[in-house]
C-alpha positions in Angstrom: -39.2 30.3 0.4 -36.5 27.8 1.6 -38.1 25.0 -0.4 -38.5 27.1 -3.5 -34.9 28.2 -3.6 -33.4 24.7 -4.3 -35.9 24.1 -7.0 -34.9 27.4 -8.6 -31.3 26.4 -8.6 -32.3 23.0 -10.1 -33.8 24.7 -13.1 -30.8 26.9 -13.5 -28.5 23.9 -13.4 -30.4 22.3 -16.4 -28.5 24.7 -18.7 -25.3 23.1 -17.5 -26.3 19.5 -18.4 -24.5 19.7 -21.7 -21.3 20.4 -19.8 -21.2 17.9 -16.8 -19.7 19.4 -13.7 -17.2 17.5 -11.6 -18.3 16.2 -8.2 -16.6 16.4 -4.8 -14.9 13.5 -3.1 -14.7 12.9 0.7 -12.0 10.5 1.7 -12.1 9.3 5.3 -9.0 8.1 7.2 -10.3 6.4 10.4 -7.9 6.6 13.2 -8.1 5.0 16.6 -9.5 8.1 18.3 -10.6 10.4 15.5 -11.2 10.7 11.8 -9.2 12.6 9.2 -11.2 13.6 6.2 -9.8 14.9 2.9 -12.2 17.0 0.8 -11.6 17.3 -2.9 -13.7 20.3 -4.1 -14.0 21.5 -7.7 -13.0 25.1 -7.6 -15.6 26.4 -10.0 -18.5 24.7 -8.2 -17.1 26.0 -4.9 -17.1 29.5 -6.4 -20.8 29.3 -6.9 -21.5 28.3 -3.3 -18.9 30.6 -1.8 -20.1 33.6 -3.7 -16.7 35.0 -4.7 -14.6 34.7 -7.8 -12.2 31.8 -7.2 -11.6 29.8 -10.4 -10.3 32.8 -12.4 -8.0 33.7 -9.5 -6.8 30.2 -8.8 -3.2 31.2 -8.4 -3.9 33.4 -5.4 -7.1 31.8 -4.1 -5.4 30.3 -1.0 -3.6 33.5 0.0 -6.7 35.6 -0.6 -9.5 33.4 0.7 -7.8 30.5 2.5 -9.2 31.3 6.0 -12.6 32.3 4.7 -12.9 29.0 2.9 -11.9 27.1 6.0 -14.6 28.9 8.0 -17.1 28.2 5.3 -16.2 24.5 5.3 -16.7 24.3 9.1 -20.1 26.0 8.8 -21.3 23.3 6.4 -20.1 20.1 8.2 -21.6 18.8 11.3 -20.9 15.4 12.8 -22.9 13.9 15.7 -22.9 10.6 17.6 -26.0 8.5 17.9 -26.8 10.0 21.2 -26.7 13.5 19.7 -23.2 14.5 21.0 -21.5 17.0 18.6 -18.0 16.3 17.4 -15.3 18.9 17.2 -14.5 19.7 13.5 -11.4 21.7 12.5 -10.0 22.5 9.1 -6.3 22.2 8.6 -4.2 22.1 5.5 -5.5 23.6 2.3 -3.9 23.2 -1.2 -4.8 23.7 -4.8 -4.2 21.1 -7.6 -5.5 20.1 -11.0 -7.7 17.1 -11.4 -9.5 15.3 -14.2 -12.7 13.3 -14.5 -13.6 11.4 -17.6 -16.9 13.3 -18.2 -15.6 16.8 -17.3 -12.0 16.9 -18.4 -9.3 18.9 -16.4 -10.3 21.4 -13.7 -9.0 23.2 -10.7 -9.6 21.4 -7.4 -9.2 22.5 -3.8 -7.9 20.0 -1.3 -8.8 20.6 2.4 -7.9 18.4 5.4 -10.5 18.2 8.1 -10.1 16.6 11.5 -13.2 15.3 13.3 -12.8 14.4 17.0 -15.7 12.9 19.1 -16.2 13.8 22.7 -14.2 11.9 25.3 -15.5 8.3 25.7 -17.5 8.4 22.5 -16.6 5.9 19.7 -15.5 7.3 16.4 -16.9 4.3 14.5 -20.5 5.2 14.3 -21.8 8.7 13.5 -24.2 10.9 11.6 -22.5 13.1 8.9 -24.4 16.3 7.9 -22.7 17.8 4.9 -23.8 20.4 2.4 -20.6 22.0 1.1 -21.4 23.3 -2.4 -24.6 21.3 -2.4 -26.6 23.9 -0.5 -26.3 26.1 -3.7 -25.7 23.6 -6.5 -28.4 21.0 -6.2 -27.1 18.9 -9.1 -23.7 18.5 -7.3 -22.9 15.4 -5.2 -20.1 14.2 -3.0 -18.7 10.7 -3.1 -17.8 9.3 0.3 -15.1 6.7 0.5 -13.0 5.2 3.2 -9.3 5.3 2.4 -8.0 3.8 5.6 -9.6 1.9 8.4 -7.1 -0.5 9.9 -9.7 -2.2 12.1 -11.7 -3.2 8.9 -8.6 -4.2 6.9 -8.5 -1.0 4.8 -5.1 0.7 4.4 -2.9 2.4 1.9 -2.2 -0.9 0.1 -5.9 -1.7 -0.5 -8.6 -0.2 -2.7 -10.7 2.5 -1.0 -14.2 1.5 0.0 -17.0 3.6 -1.5 -19.7 3.9 1.1 -22.2 6.2 -0.5 -23.0 9.6 -2.0 -24.2 12.8 -0.4 -26.7 14.5 -2.7 -30.1 16.2 -2.8 -33.0 13.9 -2.1 -35.6 14.9 -4.7 -38.7 13.5 -3.0 -38.0 15.4 0.3 -36.2 18.3 -1.4 -33.5 18.1 1.3 -30.0 16.8 1.8 -30.4 13.8 3.9 -27.8 13.1 6.7 -25.2 10.5 5.8 -24.9 7.7 8.4 -21.5 5.9 8.8 -21.3 2.6 10.8 -17.9 1.0 11.1 -18.7 -0.9 14.3 -17.8 -4.3 12.8 -14.1 -3.4 12.8 -11.8 -5.2 15.3 -8.1 -5.8 16.2 -8.4 -9.3 14.7 -9.5 -7.9 11.3 -6.7 -5.4 11.3 -4.2 -8.2 12.3 -5.4 -10.5 9.5 -5.1 -7.7 6.9 -1.5 -7.1 8.0 -0.8 -10.9 7.7 -2.2 -10.9 4.2 -0.2 -7.8 3.4 3.0 -9.5 4.5 2.3 -12.5 2.3 1.5 -10.3 -0.7 4.6 -8.3 -0.2 6.7 -11.4 -0.8 4.4 -12.8 -3.5 4.2 -9.5 -5.5 7.8 -8.4 -4.7 9.7 -10.1 -7.5 13.1 -9.1 -6.1 12.3 -10.6 -2.6 11.0 -13.7 -4.3 14.0 -14.1 -6.6 16.3 -13.7 -3.6 14.6 -16.6 -1.8 14.8 -18.8 -4.9 18.5 -18.0 -5.4 19.2 -19.1 -1.9 17.8 -22.5 -2.7 20.1 -23.2 -5.6 23.2 -24.1 -3.7 21.6 -25.4 -0.5 21.9 -29.1 -1.4 25.5 -29.0 -2.5 29.0 -29.5 -1.0 32.1 -27.5 -1.9 35.3 -29.2 -3.0 38.3 -27.2 -4.5 36.2 -24.0 -4.4 33.5 -25.5 -6.6 30.0 -26.8 -6.0 30.1 -30.6 -6.3 28.2 -33.5 -4.7 24.8 -33.7 -3.0 25.1 -33.4 0.8 21.9 -35.3 1.6 18.3 -34.5 2.5 18.9 -33.9 6.2 22.0 -31.8 5.7 20.3 -29.7 3.0 17.2 -29.0 5.1 19.3 -28.2 8.1 21.6 -25.8 6.1 18.6 -24.1 4.5 16.8 -23.8 7.9 19.8 -22.0 9.4 20.0 -19.6 6.4 16.3 -18.8 6.5 16.4 -18.3 10.3 19.3 -15.9 10.0 17.6 -14.0 7.2 14.4 -13.9 9.3 16.1 -12.6 12.4 17.9 -10.0 10.3 14.8 -8.6 8.6 12.7 -8.8 11.8 15.1 -6.6 13.6 15.2 -3.8 11.0 11.5 -4.2 10.3 10.8 -3.2 13.9 13.5 -0.5 14.1 12.7 1.0 10.7 8.9 1.0 11.3 9.6 2.9 14.6 11.8 5.3 12.7 14.8 4.5 14.9 17.0 3.9 11.8 17.2 6.7 9.2 17.5 5.3 5.7 17.0 6.2 2.1 14.4 4.0 0.4 16.2 4.4 -3.0 19.5 3.1 -1.7 17.8 0.2 0.2 16.2 -0.9 -3.1 19.6 -0.7 -4.8 21.1 -2.8 -2.0 18.4 -5.4 -2.3 19.3 -5.8 -6.0 22.9 -6.1 -5.0 22.0 -8.8 -2.5 20.4 -10.8 -5.3 23.5 -10.3 -7.5 25.9 -11.5 -4.8 23.7 -14.5 -3.9 23.4 -15.4 -7.6 27.2 -15.3 -8.0 27.5 -17.5 -4.9 25.2 -20.0 -6.6 27.8 -20.3 -9.4 31.0 -19.9 -7.4 31.0 -20.4 -3.6 32.3 -17.0 -2.6 31.1 -17.2 1.0 30.8 -21.0 1.7 30.0 -21.9 5.3 29.4 -18.2 6.0 26.0 -18.2 4.5 24.3 -17.7 7.9 26.1 -14.4 8.5 25.6 -13.2 4.9 21.9 -14.1 5.1 21.5 -12.2 8.3 23.2 -9.1 6.8 21.0 -9.2 3.7 18.0 -9.7 6.0 18.8 -6.4 7.7 18.6 -4.7 4.3 15.4 -6.4 3.2 13.8 -5.6 6.6 14.2 -1.9 6.0 12.4 -2.2 2.7 9.6 -4.1 4.5 9.4 -1.4 7.2 8.7 1.3 4.5 5.4 -0.3 3.8 4.2 -0.1 7.4 5.5 3.3 8.1 3.3 4.7 5.3 0.2 3.4 7.1 0.4 6.0 9.9 -1.0 3.9 12.7 -1.4 4.2 16.5 1.0 2.4 18.8 -1.3 -0.5 19.4 -2.2 -0.9 15.8 1.4 -0.6 14.8 2.5 -3.3 17.3 -0.1 -5.8 15.9 0.8 -4.7 12.3 4.5 -5.5 12.8 3.6 -8.9 14.2 1.0 -9.8 11.6 3.1 -8.4 8.7 6.2 -10.3 9.8 4.2 -13.6 10.2 2.8 -13.1 6.8 6.3 -12.7 5.3 7.4 -15.9 7.1 4.4 -17.8 5.9 5.0 -16.9 2.3 8.7 -17.6 2.6 7.9 -21.1 4.0 5.4 -21.7 1.2 7.9 -20.8 -1.5 10.5 -23.1 0.2 8.0 -25.9 0.5 7.0 -25.5 -3.1 10.4 -25.4 -4.8 12.9 -27.2 -2.5 11.5 -30.7 -3.0 11.6 -30.2 -6.8 15.2 -29.0 -6.6 16.2 -31.9 -4.4 14.6 -34.4 -6.8 16.4 -32.9 -9.8 19.7 -33.0 -7.8 19.3 -36.6 -6.8 18.1 -37.9 -10.2 20.6 -36.2 -12.4 23.5 -34.1 -11.1 24.4 -32.7 -14.6 20.9 -31.6 -15.2 20.8 -29.9 -11.8 24.1 -28.1 -12.6 22.6 -26.7 -15.8 19.5 -25.7 -13.9 21.5 -24.0 -11.1 23.7 -22.1 -13.6 20.7 -21.1 -15.7 18.8 -19.8 -12.6 21.8 -18.0 -11.2 22.6 -16.4 -14.6 19.0 -15.2 -14.9 19.2 -13.7 -11.4 22.4 -11.9 -12.2 20.8 -10.3 -15.3 17.7 -9.4 -13.4 19.8 -7.9 -10.5 21.9 -5.8 -12.9 18.7 -4.5 -14.6 17.3 -3.5 -11.2 20.5 -1.8 -10.1 20.5 0.2 -13.3 16.8 1.1 -13.0 17.1 2.1 -9.4 20.2 4.2 -9.9 18.9 6.0 -13.0 15.2 6.1 -12.0 14.3 4.9 -15.5 12.4 1.7 -16.3 13.9 -0.8 -18.8 12.3 -3.6 -20.7 13.6 -6.3 -18.4 12.4 -4.6 -15.2 9.0 -4.0 -16.8 8.8 -7.8 -17.5 10.0 -8.6 -14.0 7.2 -6.5 -12.4 4.7 -8.8 -14.1 6.5 -12.0 -13.0 4.2 -12.7 -10.0 1.3 -13.2 -12.4 3.1 -16.2 -13.8 4.5 -17.5 -10.5 2.2 -20.6 -10.3 2.8 -21.3 -14.0 6.6 -21.3 -13.3 6.1 -23.5 -10.2 4.0 -26.0 -12.3 6.8 -26.1 -14.9 9.4 -26.9 -12.3 7.1 -29.6 -10.9 6.5 -31.2 -14.3 10.3 -31.0 -15.0 10.9 -33.3 -11.9 8.4 -35.9 -12.8 
């Protein structure tokens, strides 16, 4: 009888083929000691398996059936280790939202958080996942399994989720086969490398941070006379001056990156983003008129404190353990420094060559670059205060795509 029943439901489901049904999604967040799973369940399909009217009563479904649905979920999920030890599975938050799939259109979807904890001493990186929520009644249904976050394998909120398979009826055996998950290849080294790459990409893709670095370069080779930028100070002096500025900026953002990530400094992300735009504006004005000459180190350190809080926002969103967070802060910071040094090594020689070859050309280049930075900074300030995009900020967001083209143009300009 048990084998006849799924076949019966299979024939019934053929009538629904003209109207494809949305499928479930299981998103795994692999922590250091346990796994958090987020289940996205189409409400109409859940209604069939649950046996009570849900979709037509979506507005009150959580209040009326929330606990019963949680109990139902726990009855249809079983996780075991390779040696047969059973994990503890608990359902937590439950919410209702609307979703859309290309083939099915808009539908109601139930979101349920599930926490899976292995027995003491048992790894959470290799397990057997027995799952038949909805599937035990709707044999045409399937559940996509993907890993949203696994720090040890380099997966986090800034990367694309990894689709690892689908839970569905196996027609030849007429059963739902267990789903095996093996994440044993993860390591601290992989997690550290992913944070290093994230730090590099944060500078490369962050047009505002990148522009701030480039503006710092513009006045580095110059001396001030009568409150105006004048003669070239020489290669050694230029490099030493820039090294001190970059070191001060690095110390500043390293401090607030650490304190912000540990939530020791309360701050508003919106106002930090505004202050970053202001830091570009002030630095660009300084590249035209030396408003804080010989105080660049202190100003760079102060601006570094602001930029560091923006950097910390990225790591805070990852929700990591203490060990993972410590390695992430180190790797992320080193990635930032590596990308900063790369930008400096790429552009500084070109700027020095222009400055040495033709002082008038360099003055025009400096004023043009600073003028562009002022316009960009003002556009960011307006956008971040009002919360509305403008044409310039939309173009600036695409700037990293053309970064190498711009670098090549500067190089050819110096030849």
